[in-house]
C-alpha positions in Angstrom: -27.2 6.9 12.1 -27.1 7.7 15.8 -30.2 9.9 17.4 -30.1 12.6 19.2 -29.8 11.0 22.5 -26.2 10.0 21.3 -25.6 13.2 19.9 -25.6 14.8 23.5 -24.2 12.3 24.8 -20.9 12.8 22.7 -21.1 16.3 22.8 -20.9 16.4 26.4 -18.0 13.8 26.9 -16.2 16.1 24.9 -16.9 19.5 26.5 -17.0 18.0 30.2 -13.4 16.7 29.3 -10.9 18.2 31.4 -8.0 16.7 29.5 -9.0 18.6 26.3 -7.8 21.6 25.3 -10.1 24.6 24.6 -8.6 23.7 21.3 -8.9 20.2 21.1 -12.7 20.0 22.0 -13.8 22.7 19.4 -11.9 20.4 16.7 -13.8 17.3 18.4 -16.9 19.0 18.1 -16.6 20.1 14.7 -16.2 16.5 13.7 -19.3 15.6 15.6 -22.4 16.3 13.0 -20.4 14.9 10.2 -21.2 11.1 12.3 -24.9 11.6 12.5 -25.8 12.3 9.1 -25.6 10.4 5.7 -25.4 11.8 2.4 -25.1 9.1 0.0 -26.9 5.2 1.1 -25.1 2.7 2.0 -25.8 -1.1 1.9 -27.4 -3.4 4.6 -24.3 -5.4 3.9 -21.8 -2.2 4.2 -23.9 -1.4 7.4 -23.6 -4.8 9.1 -19.9 -5.3 8.6 -19.3 -1.8 10.1 -21.3 -2.6 13.3 -19.4 -6.1 13.2 -16.1 -3.9 13.2 -15.6 -5.6 10.1 -14.7 -2.7 7.9 -14.0 0.5 9.7 -15.1 4.5 8.6 -11.7 5.7 10.1 -13.4 8.6 12.3 -14.0 10.6 9.2 -17.6 10.8 9.6 -19.7 10.1 6.5 -18.6 12.5 4.5 -15.8 14.7 4.3 -15.7 18.0 2.7 -11.3 18.1 2.3 -8.9 15.4 1.3 -7.8 13.1 4.4 -4.0 14.0 3.6 -2.6 16.8 1.5 1.0 17.0 0.2 0.9 20.3 -1.0 4.1 21.5 -3.9 6.1 23.7 -1.2 8.7 24.6 -3.7 6.0 25.9 -5.9 5.2 27.7 -2.8 9.4 29.3 -2.8 9.4 29.9 -6.4 6.2 31.6 -6.9 4.9 33.3 -3.5 1.3 32.6 -2.9 -1.2 35.1 -4.2 -4.3 33.7 -2.0 -2.0 34.5 1.4 -0.1 37.5 0.2 3.1 35.8 0.0 6.0 36.5 -2.3 8.9 34.2 -2.9 11.3 34.4 -0.1 14.5 36.2 -0.7 16.2 35.1 2.9 15.8 32.4 5.8 13.8 34.4 7.5 11.3 34.6 5.2 11.3 31.1 3.6 11.0 30.4 7.3 8.1 32.7 7.7 6.3 32.0 4.4 6.2 28.1 5.5 4.6 28.8 8.9 2.3 31.2 7.0 1.3 28.5 4.7 0.8 25.8 7.0 -1.9 27.6 9.0 -3.4 26.8 5.8 -3.2 23.8 4.9 -6.3 21.4 6.3 -6.4 17.9 6.6 -8.0 15.3 8.6 -6.9 16.2 11.6 -7.4 19.8 10.9 -3.4 20.2 10.9 -1.5 20.1 7.6 0.1 15.9 8.1 3.1 17.2 5.5 5.7 19.9 5.9 7.2 19.1 3.0 11.0 18.1 2.2 12.4 20.8 4.6 16.2 20.7 4.2 15.7 21.1 0.3 13.7 24.1 1.1 15.2 26.0 3.4 19.3 24.7 2.0 19.1 27.3 -1.1 18.8 30.6 2.5 21.6 28.4 4.4 24.4 31.8 4.1 22.3 33.2 7.6 25.0 33.6 10.4 21.7 32.9 12.5 20.5 30.1 10.8 21.3 27.7 13.7 18.7 30.2 16.1 16.5 30.8 12.8 16.0 26.8 12.7 16.1 25.7 16.1 13.0 28.7 16.5 11.3 27.1 13.8 11.2 23.8 15.2 9.6 25.1 17.9 6.8 27.1 16.6 6.1 23.6 14.5 5.9 21.9 17.9 4.1 24.7 19.5 1.7 25.7 16.9 1.1 22.6 15.2 0.6 20.4 18.3 -0.1 17.1 16.2 2.4 14.4 15.2 0.6 13.4 12.5 2.5 16.4 11.1 5.4 14.9 9.1 8.9 16.8 7.7 10.6 15.0 4.7 14.8 14.9 4.8 17.1 13.5 2.3 17.9 11.7 0.3 20.9 14.0 -0.3 22.6 15.3 3.1 22.3 19.3 3.0 23.4 21.8 5.4 19.9 22.1 6.2 19.3 18.9 7.3 22.2 18.4 9.3 21.0 21.6 11.7 17.4 20.0 11.7 18.7 16.5 12.8 21.2 18.2 15.4 18.6 20.7 16.8 15.8 17.6 16.9 18.3 15.9 18.9 18.7 18.8 21.7 15.2 19.5 21.5 13.7 15.7 22.0 10.5 16.9 20.7 7.2 15.1 19.5 6.7 17.0 16.8 6.6 16.9 14.5 7.6 13.8 12.9 9.8 13.1 10.4 11.5 10.9 7.4 14.7 10.2 6.0 13.9 9.4 2.2 17.2 7.1 3.1 19.1 5.8 -0.3 22.5 4.1 0.5 24.2 5.3 -2.6 23.2 8.9 -2.1 23.2 9.1 1.6 26.4 9.4 3.1 26.4 7.2 6.5 27.7 9.7 8.5 24.5 11.6 8.1 22.4 8.9 8.3 24.2 7.6 11.4 23.3 11.2 13.4 19.8 10.5 11.8 20.1 6.8 14.0 20.9 8.7 17.0 18.5 11.3 16.7 16.2 8.7 16.6 17.1 6.8 19.6 16.6 10.2 21.2 12.9 11.1 20.3 11.6 8.2 17.8 13.0 10.4 14.2 13.9 10.4 11.5 12.2 7.0 10.2 14.1 5.2 7.4 11.9 5.0 4.4 13.2 3.2 1.3 13.7 5.6 -1.2 14.8 3.4 -4.2 11.6 1.7 -3.5 9.2 4.4 -2.9 10.8 6.9 -5.9 9.5 4.1 -8.3 5.4 4.6 -6.8 4.3 7.8 -8.9 5.1 9.5 -12.0 6.4 12.4 -10.1 7.5 13.0 -6.7 6.3 11.4 -3.7 6.4 12.5 0.1 5.9 10.6 3.2 3.2 12.0 5.6 0.7 12.0 9.0 1.7 8.6 9.8 4.3 6.8 7.4 1.4 7.8 4.3 4.1 7.6 0.8 1.6 10.3 -1.7 2.1 11.8 -4.8 3.3 15.6 -4.1 1.1 18.4 -4.9 -2.1 15.3 -4.2 -2.3 13.5 -1.4 -5.4 10.9 -0.6 -8.9 11.6 -0.5 -9.9 9.4 2.2 -9.0 6.3 4.2 -11.3 3.2 5.6 -10.0 0.1 6.4 -10.8 -3.5 6.9 -10.3 -5.4 10.0 -9.2 -8.6 9.4 -9.0 -10.0 12.6 -12.7 -9.5 13.0 -13.4 -10.8 9.0 -11.6 -13.8 10.1 -14.3 -14.9 13.1 -16.9 -15.1 11.3 -15.1 -17.3 8.6 -15.6 -21.5 8.7 -11.9 -21.7 7.9 -9.1 -20.0 5.1 -11.0 -20.9 1.8 -14.2 -19.7 3.1 -12.4 -16.4 4.1 -10.3 -16.0 1.2 -13.4 -17.3 -1.6 -16.2 -15.5 0.3 -15.9 -13.1 2.9 -13.3 -11.2 1.4 -13.9 -10.4 -1.7 -17.8 -9.2 -0.2 -16.1 -6.9 2.1 -13.5 -5.6 -0.4 -16.6 -4.7 -2.6 -18.6 -3.1 0.1 -15.8 -1.1 1.6 -14.7 -0.3 -2.2 -18.0 0.9 -2.8 -18.1 3.1 0.5 -14.7 4.6 -0.5 -15.5 5.6 -4.0 -18.9 7.8 -2.8 -16.8 9.7 -0.2 -14.4 10.7 -3.3 -17.1 11.4 -5.6 -19.0 13.1 -2.7 -15.7 15.4 -1.5 -14.5 16.3 -5.8 -18.1 17.0 -7.1 -20.0 18.6 -4.3 -17.9 19.8 -1.6 -16.3 23.1 -1.8 -12.6 21.9 -1.8 -11.8 21.4 -5.4 -13.7 24.0 -6.3 -13.0 26.4 -4.5 -9.9 26.2 -2.3 -6.8 28.7 -3.1 -4.2 25.3 -3.3 -6.3 24.3 -6.0 -6.9 27.5 -7.5 -3.3 27.7 -7.7 -1.5 24.8 -8.3 -0.1 23.7 -4.9 -2.6 20.6 -5.5 -4.3 18.8 -8.2 -6.9 16.0 -8.3 -5.8 14.1 -10.8 -2.9 13.6 -7.6 -4.9 12.5 -5.2 -5.9 8.8 -4.6 -8.0 6.7 -2.4 -6.6 4.6 0.6 -7.4 0.9 1.6 -6.6 0.3 4.9 -5.6 -3.2 6.3 -5.7 -4.0 9.9 -5.6 -7.6 11.9 -3.1 -9.9 9.6 -1.5 -11.2 12.9 -4.3 -12.0 14.4 -6.4 -13.0 11.0 -3.8 -15.5 10.9 -4.1 -17.0 13.9 -7.8 -17.4 14.1 -7.5 -19.3 10.9 -5.2 -21.4 11.7 -7.2 -22.5 15.0 -10.2 -23.2 12.7 -8.3 -25.7 11.0 -6.7 -27.3 14.4 -3.4 -26.2 13.6 -0.7 -24.8 16.0 0.7 -22.7 13.4 1.0 -19.2 13.8 2.3 -15.7 12.3 5.6 -14.9 12.0 6.7 -18.8 13.0 5.5 -21.2 10.5 5.8 -21.3 6.9 1.9 -22.4 6.6 1.2 -19.3 8.1 2.9 -16.6 6.7 2.1 -18.4 3.6 -1.6 -17.7 4.1 -0.9 -14.4 4.9 0.8 -13.5 1.5 -2.9 -15.5 -0.2 -4.7 -13.5 1.5 -2.5 -10.6 0.7 -2.5 -11.6 -3.3 -6.0 -11.8 -2.8 -6.8 -8.4 -1.1 -4.1 -7.1 -4.0 -6.6 -8.6 -6.9 -9.8 -7.8 -5.3 -9.2 -4.3 -4.9 -7.9 -4.0 -8.1 -10.8 -5.4 -9.7 -12.8 -1.8 -8.2 -12.1 0.6 -11.1 -12.7 4.5 -9.2 -13.6 7.6 -11.5 -10.7 9.3 -10.1 -7.2 8.5 -8.8 -5.4 8.8 -11.8 -2.3 8.5 -10.2 -2.9 5.0 -9.0 -4.6 3.8 -12.4 -8.1 4.2 -11.0 -7.4 2.3 -7.9 -6.7 2.4 -4.2 -3.6 0.9 -3.2 -3.1 -0.8 0.3 -2.3 1.0 3.1 -1.0 -1.0 6.2 -3.3 0.8 8.7 -1.2 1.6 11.7 -4.5 1.0 14.3 -7.7 3.4 16.1 -7.2 4.2 19.8 -9.9 1.6 20.0 -8.7 -1.0 18.8 -8.0 -3.8 21.1 -6.0 -7.1 20.4 -5.8 -5.8 16.9 -2.1 -5.3 15.4 -1.3 -2.4 13.0 -1.2 -3.3 9.9 0.5 -6.7 8.6 2.6 -6.4 11.7 4.0 -9.4 14.2 1.6 -8.7 17.5 3.5 -6.7 20.4 4.8 -9.9 22.8 4.9 -12.0 19.9 8.1 -10.3 18.1 11.1 -12.8 16.2 14.7 -12.5 16.9 15.7 -9.3 15.3 17.2 -10.3 12.1 14.0 -12.8 11.4 11.7 -9.9 12.0 13.3 -7.9 9.2 13.3 -11.0 6.8 9.7 -11.1 7.4 9.0 -7.8 7.0 10.5 -7.6 3.6 7.8 -10.6 3.1 5.0 -8.7 3.3 5.9 -4.6 3.3 6.0 -4.4 -0.9 1.9 -5.2 -0.5 1.5 -1.7 1.0 2.7 1.1 -1.4 0.9 4.0 0.4 2.3 3.0 3.0 4.0 0.8 5.8 6.2 0.4 8.8 7.3 -1.4 11.6 9.2 -0.8 14.9 12.0 -1.5 16.7 12.9 0.1 19.9 16.6 -0.8 21.1 17.8 -0.9 24.4 20.2 2.8 25.5 23.8 0.9 24.8 22.7 1.4 21.2 23.4 5.4 21.1 27.3 3.9 21.1 26.8 1.8 18.1 24.6 4.1 15.2 26.9 2.5 12.6 25.4 -1.0 13.7 21.9 -0.2 13.6 22.4 1.5 10.2 23.9 -1.9 9.0 20.6 -3.7 10.3 18.3 -0.6 8.5 20.9 -1.4 4.7 20.1 -4.9 5.5 16.3 -5.3 5.3 16.1 -2.2 3.1 18.2 -4.6 0.7 15.7 -7.3 1.2 12.6 -5.1 0.1 11.6 -3.6 3.7 9.9 -0.3 2.7 10.0 1.6 6.4 12.0 1.3 9.6 11.5 3.3 13.0 13.1 3.2 16.6 13.7 4.9 19.3 15.9 3.8 22.8 14.2 2.5 25.8 15.0 5.3 27.8 13.2 8.0 25.4 10.6 10.0 26.3 9.2 10.4 22.7 8.3 7.0 21.7 6.7 6.4 18.7 3.0 4.5 19.3 1.7 2.7 16.0 2.7 5.6 13.2 3.0 8.8 15.2 4.8 9.7 18.0 4.3 10.8 21.9 5.7 11.7 24.9 5.5 9.3 27.8 5.7 11.8 30.0 2.1 13.6 28.4 0.6 10.1 28.3 1.3 10.0 32.7 -0.6 13.6 32.7 -3.1 12.2 30.9 -3.7 9.4 33.2 -4.0 12.2 36.0 -6.7 14.2 33.9 -4.2 16.9 33.1 -4.6 18.0 29.6 -1.5 18.4 27.3 -0.8 20.2 24.4 -0.2 17.5 21.5 -3.9 16.3 20.3 -3.0 12.6 19.9 -1.6 12.0 22.8 -4.5 11.2 23.9 -4.9 8.6 21.1 -1.4 7.1 22.3 -2.8 7.3 25.5 -5.7 4.5 24.9 -2.9 2.8 22.6 -0.9 2.3 25.4 -3.7 0.7 27.6 -5.4 -1.2 24.6 -2.6 -2.3 22.7 0.6 -2.8 25.3 2.7 -0.3 23.8 5.5 -0.2 26.5 5.6 -3.9 26.2 7.5 -3.8 22.7 10.6 -6.1 23.1 13.5 -3.7 23.3 16.2 -4.9 21.1 19.8 -5.0 22.1 22.8 -5.3 19.5 24.4 -8.3 21.5 21.3 -9.8 21.0 17.7 -9.4 21.9 16.4 -9.2 25.7 
């Protein structure tokens, strides 16, 4: 609990910040009160672990009044329209785009913007006989970039190639905007190589689309899934109630050795965090207004049984290295079988402890919280996202892909790794596609890339323009809301120092 002096300082820091737009300041101010009040009791141990940085509430505040991530059933919108917004089912491309634009305006999330736009290629494909399709879709993509200024906003394509999907990729390659983020739901048995290679070229130009292993993700839930926000795999017509995380690296600093970490510290931390997540979910479902009155629920665009709670994990790289040092071993994460086996033991123990907690809700994940390789927050310092190898310690490319495959499967609700390439890779998209196929065949779940000469880059799980980072460095406001998070990630996490890969051998 923070006092009135802290409150005043927080408000003043927002309203005097010239690098914020009016809307960004307004959103930041609206989030402040939730950090200063508590609606349920927390234990002394939970509070102490939070203060020590071992557990993290992810800037949601102590309660939420809407789910963190919402994935509406947009196909239902196209079939039936929306009574609350007085939208009839669209009959042509113009109406389809207008319907989506209006609907997006009313989909909340932790960012106050929609974090999931749907499989837009499939939504628009029935209307692609319009002779003005290219112009309308280009206008639509520009609208998204200007009116939803936050690249947690996420569009899906595929796995099939469609005329709409081809056009979206072509236009995004031309526009080179950071918004929206895009994922191709990729299945080599369904997705044609020529379309996938166009997606690779687009990604090298503007860091999107990323590639999701559709063969693996489609098995997660009984119904359809989507990729939202950073790279979160969640049920359609549902999403995630909330997300909190354990910071493994900070917890490891308290350990005597790996056994103390595995058998004492980690189980206690998991128990505390699961209890906190459950309290937030119960408040959201039972007391807040969203599931009682929001039109998305009342008209069936989302259903409470399709939501889960996400248990985030960061700092595996530093955790393993710290525990190795405490046992006087020189092994390092990614470079030693012993170190990697310790990481596997940690993930197995995490999975066991988290699954031992049964949630009242979270029907779609059998009343358990799925693990999520959380991408970090702007204040993280020397904490690597999820289970990634730290920047500056990257393995040779093929070994790195193999390492990803070892750990990705522990994170059903989202995991990913990023591989920048030099500008020569644009001449060989087929070679990068082969790498993706090989990584996915081994068990890798999500692959992101961009070119070293691209202005748009992937920070951790979201996109930012380097030119916007430079403006913020000079105190100049930029439209994209999460550019300010990217600014601090660049400063704290050495994003610009990622290893740039070459198809002729890593630099």
